[in-house]
N, C-alpha and C positions, 0 to 999 in steps of 0.2 A: 325534082331538084337533084343536081349531081351530088353523088356521095363524096364525102371528104376524102376517102381513101383513093379516089380516082382523079382528084384534082391534080393538075400538073405541078411538079415541084417548083417550076419557075414562078408560077402564080402564087403558090402557097408560101414559099420560104425563100425569098430573095435575100442575099446578104447573110450576115451572122444571125443565126436563128434566135427568135424571141418567142417565148411561150405565153405571152400575155393575152393573146386573143383566143377565144374558145375554139375557133377552127383549127389553129395550130396545135393547141393543147390536145384536142381530140385526135388529131392525126398522129401525134406522138404516141398515144396509147395503142395505135395500130401497128407500130413498128415491131419487127421481129427482134426481140431482145434476148434471144437464147444465148448468144455469146457472152453477154454480161452476166447472165445467170449461171453460166458455166465457170468463167474465169475472173469474174469481177465481184459481183454482189456477195456471194457466199463467203468470200475471204475478208469482208469488212469486220464481222464479229471477232475473227481471229486477230486481225491487226489491232483492233481496239481492246482486246482482252476482256470482252464482255462476260465470259464465263467466270471471270474473277471479280466481277462487279455486280453481284445481286443487289437489286434495289437502286441501281445507278440511275442518274438523270442523263440521258443522251440528247444532244441537239443534232437534228438532221437538217443541215443547211442546204436549201435547194431540193426539197423533198419531192417535188413534182406531184404525180397523181397518187402517191402514198403506198404503192404496192410493195416497194422495198421496205419502207418504214414499218408496215404491218407484218411483213415476213419476219423481220427481226424481233418485233414486239411479241409475236407468237412463240418465239423460241427462247426468249431470254426474259427473266423477271425484272424488267426495267420499266421506267417511264420515259417517254420521249416527247420533246417539243419539236415538232416538224414545221419548218419555216420555209416559205417560198415568197418570191416577189410577184408571182403571178396569181391573181385572184381566180383566173380561169382554172389553173392547175389545182388550186385549193378546193374549188367547187367539185372537181372530179374526185379529189382525195376524200372529201367528206361524204360524198354520195356513194362512191364505189369501194372505199377502203376505210370505213370507220373502225375505230378500235378504242376500247375503254382506257388503254394505257397511253394513247397518243393524243396530243393536243396540237391541232393544226392552227398555225398563226401566220398572218401576213406580215412580212417585214416592212418596216417604215423607214424611208430614206436610207435604205441599205443598212439599217440597224435593227437591233432586237431590244428595244427599250422596255419590253415586257419581261425581260430576264435580268435578274440582279447580277452584279459582279460576282464571279467565282461560284455561281450556283450549279454548274454542270460538271459531271465527272468525265464526260467524253463527248466528242463531236465528230461529225463526218460530213463530207461533201462529195456527192457522186456525180461525175460528169458535169459539174456546175461551171467550171472555169473555161471549158471549151466554148461556152456561150458568152464569154466576157472578153471584149477586145480592148480593154483599158486596164493597164497595169495598176494605175492609181485606184481604180475601183476594186481590183483584186486585193490590194493592200488594205483598203477600208474593210472589206468583208473578213479578211483573215485577222485583222486587228480586233474586230468585233467578236470573233470566235475566241481569241485569246482573252478578251475581257470577261466573257461568261464562263470560261473554264477556270477551275481552281488549280493551284499549283500541283503539278504532277499529272494533270489530266491529259489525255491523248486526243490528238486530232488526226484523222485519216482522210486523205484526199485520194479518191479513185478517179483515174484519168486514162485516156488512151495513152499507150506507151509512146513517148516521144521518139524512141529509137525505131519505131515501126510506122514510118510516115511516107515513104517513097512508093506510092501506089500499093499500100499495104492492103491485100485482099484477104479478108477473113470471112467466116460464116456470117452472113447478114450485113456486112459493111465493107466498103472499100474506102481507103483514106489516103489522100495525097495524090500526086502525079509523078510519073516516072522521071527521074533525072532532076527534079526540082529540089533545091536545098532551102529549107524553111528556117527562118530566124524567129526568135521568140517575139510574139505579137503579130506575126503574119497570119493572114487568113489562108485557108486551104479548103479544097473541095472534099466533100464526103458524100458517098452514096450509101443509102440505108434501105434495106429490103423491108417491105411491109409484110404483114402476116398473110395477105392475099397474093403475095408473089410479085407485086408491082414494086417499083423503086422510087425513093425520094432523093432528090439531090439538094444538099444544103451546104452551107459554108460554116466552118468552125474556126476557132482561133488556135494556132499552134503555140504552146508554151513549153519551153525547154525545162528540164528538171532543175537547172541552175536557177531559173527564175523563181521556182517554188522555194528552193533553199533560201534565196535572198529574202523573199516575202515573209517566210516563216521566221527567219532570224530577226527581221525588222519588227515583227509583231511581238517579239519577246519569247518565242519558243526556244528556250535555252537548253532543253534536255536533248537526249540522243534522237537522231532521225534514222528511220529504217525504211527500206524499199523492198517491196514484194512484187515480183513479176511472174505470176503463175502460168504454167504450161498445162497441157492436157493431163500429163501424169500426176500433177498436183491436185487435180480435181477429184480424184478417187478418195472417198471418205469425207469430202467436203460438199461437192455439188450433188444434185439429184442424179442417182444412177440411171434412171430412165432417160434423162437428158443426155448424159454421156453416151449412152448407147444409141441415141436417136439419129446421129449424123456421123460422117467420117471424121470431121474436125481435122482436116489434113494440115492446114497451115498452123493451127493451134498446137500441134505436136512439137514443133520446133521453134516457133516464133511467138513470144508472149504478146498478146494484143493490148494488154492493160498494165498499169502500174499502180500500186497502192503506196503512197508516201505517208508515213506516220511520224508525227513530231510530238514531243512531250513539252507541256507548258512549264 
């Protein structure tokens, strides 16, 4: 049988990517995610202020295979409800990244009925909205996050930087096409390198930062909103030193590949 990592991108992932089949979920786990671990994931606890929230309840919306969820749980004395719409992803999370402080749950009709109103201290969504091509669905999900957060709770969205979209070539991924101007809700091509050196070609949704501001405001996030766009220089003392030293990270020195938008309930 042909190995998942060698399947053609066209056969594996046509259109805006969905992780609901085991084959696609498994291929996701083979992607080279080093750029996210350098300038994305390690900045989430900082944006959420988890060091100031011992014993907090964190909601991880779109948790995927659970590697980030467990990385955070290992470093902070919190409990996490990790939610995903993909049963295949949750199967991977439970088998590969079990954690006593993490409860993996399947979302139901884009909601979290297993969580009470105002029960969470913080929430995050990592690269979730690139996989959603419907603004109404985005609003439903953010509304649900607002429901489960108590007043004063923070919600951080980690996304590709919308300013870096015109053939943005970073370590491990290329995003967009030269000379193309994307509007919020447009689809755009993305090439992602797998750990074996092969490449996957997928399609994501482009969302402008203004769209996130609108959606958050409509959901009732009335507190201050902050944005963080880390560069390589910001990774020192935050990301793994061995990862920093492992590659030249040429583009990442001057162009921030990701953005973290944090809003307060």
